[in-house]
C-alpha positions in Angstrom: 35.7 -130.0 -107.7 33.7 -132.1 -105.7 34.7 -133.8 -102.4 33.6 -137.4 -101.1 31.3 -136.0 -98.9 29.6 -134.3 -101.8 29.2 -137.6 -103.8 28.1 -139.0 -100.8 25.2 -136.9 -100.2 23.8 -137.2 -103.6 24.4 -140.7 -103.8 23.1 -141.6 -100.7 19.2 -140.1 -101.8 19.5 -143.4 -104.4 20.7 -146.3 -101.8 20.5 -146.5 -98.3 23.8 -147.2 -96.5 27.0 -149.3 -97.1 26.4 -153.2 -97.6 29.2 -154.9 -95.2 30.2 -158.4 -94.6 31.4 -159.8 -91.7 35.0 -161.6 -91.8 34.1 -164.7 -90.8 31.1 -165.1 -93.0 31.5 -167.2 -96.1 32.1 -166.3 -99.7 28.3 -168.3 -100.5 26.6 -165.8 -97.9 28.7 -162.9 -99.3 27.5 -164.0 -102.8 23.8 -164.0 -101.8 24.4 -160.4 -100.4 25.9 -159.0 -103.4 23.4 -160.5 -105.5 20.2 -159.1 -103.2 21.7 -156.1 -102.8 23.1 -155.6 -106.5 26.4 -154.7 -105.8 29.7 -155.9 -106.7 31.7 -155.5 -103.5 31.0 -155.2 -99.7 33.5 -154.2 -97.5 34.8 -156.7 -95.1 34.3 -156.0 -91.5 35.6 -157.1 -87.8 34.3 -155.6 -84.8 33.0 -152.7 -86.3 36.7 -152.1 -88.7 37.1 -152.4 -92.1 39.5 -155.1 -92.3 39.1 -156.0 -96.4 36.7 -156.0 -99.5 35.6 -158.5 -101.3 34.4 -158.7 -104.7 32.5 -160.8 -107.6 35.9 -160.6 -109.2 37.8 -162.1 -106.3 35.3 -164.9 -105.9 36.2 -165.9 -109.5 39.5 -165.1 -109.5 40.1 -167.0 -106.0 37.5 -169.7 -105.8 36.4 -171.0 -108.3 39.9 -170.5 -110.2 41.2 -172.8 -107.5 38.8 -175.5 -106.9 37.5 -174.5 -103.3 33.6 -174.1 -102.5 32.1 -171.1 -102.2 30.4 -172.7 -99.1 33.1 -173.3 -96.9 35.6 -170.8 -97.7 35.5 -167.7 -95.3 35.7 -164.2 -96.9 38.7 -163.3 -94.9 40.0 -166.1 -96.5 40.0 -164.2 -100.3 39.5 -160.7 -99.6 41.8 -158.1 -100.5 43.7 -156.7 -97.8 44.8 -154.5 -96.5 42.2 -151.7 -97.6 42.9 -148.9 -99.8 40.4 -146.0 -97.8 39.5 -142.2 -98.3 38.1 -139.5 -96.3 35.0 -138.2 -97.0 37.3 -134.6 -97.3 39.2 -136.2 -100.4 38.2 -135.0 -104.1 36.9 -137.1 -107.1 40.0 -136.6 -108.9 42.5 -137.4 -106.2 39.8 -140.5 -105.8 40.0 -141.4 -109.4 43.9 -141.1 -109.2 44.4 -143.7 -106.2 41.4 -145.7 -108.3 43.4 -145.9 -111.4 47.2 -146.5 -110.0 46.5 -149.5 -107.6 43.6 -151.1 -110.2 40.5 -150.6 -108.1 36.9 -150.8 -108.8 35.6 -149.9 -105.2 36.8 -147.8 -102.6 35.4 -147.7 -99.2 35.1 -144.3 -97.7 36.0 -144.2 -94.0 36.2 -140.7 -91.5 37.4 -141.5 -87.7 37.5 -145.2 -88.4 34.2 -145.3 -89.4 32.8 -146.9 -92.6 30.5 -144.1 -94.3 29.9 -144.9 -98.0 31.5 -146.5 -100.4 32.4 -145.6 -104.2 32.9 -147.2 -107.2 34.5 -146.2 -110.9 31.0 -146.0 -111.5 30.4 -143.1 -109.0 33.5 -141.5 -110.1 33.5 -141.8 -114.0 30.0 -140.2 -114.1 30.8 -137.2 -111.6 34.2 -136.3 -113.8 31.6 -136.3 -116.7 28.9 -133.9 -115.2 32.0 -131.7 -114.1 33.1 -132.1 -117.5 30.0 -131.4 -119.3 29.6 -128.0 -116.4 32.8 -127.0 -117.5 32.2 -126.9 -121.4 28.9 -125.2 -121.0 30.4 -122.0 -119.0 32.6 -122.1 -121.9 30.0 -122.0 -124.6 28.7 -119.0 -122.5 31.8 -117.0 -122.4 32.5 -117.6 -125.7 28.9 -116.0 -126.7 29.3 -113.4 -124.1 26.3 -114.7 -121.9 
């Protein structure tokens, strides 16, 4: 089973860096950044440390449904905190278990206090499917005596 570090390395070839938003920016600024980068969530940082995470779902549930303004509401007012993180030594299965148990869609990866990546449930499912397909291929080869 791949580690988070291996998964981020594969993902890194497709995407450049992790997009973040400062805790004191507005929700509107976060939405603009999410739309421009085509992402569904952003880690929230304060003084270089991950302090939360904000998603499109947070906007819908905590701003729109409560009649707040995205232009005046600050990210820290609606972000999910404390944020649950993993380090790069964790494996895919552990991350999937955390995301399932905690009902998360995004999982920041932090090593030595530094944000190094962001995993989505899609990233993990894609990897799990690839690993299962590889195992099936190996078993078929074994059965055929190859």
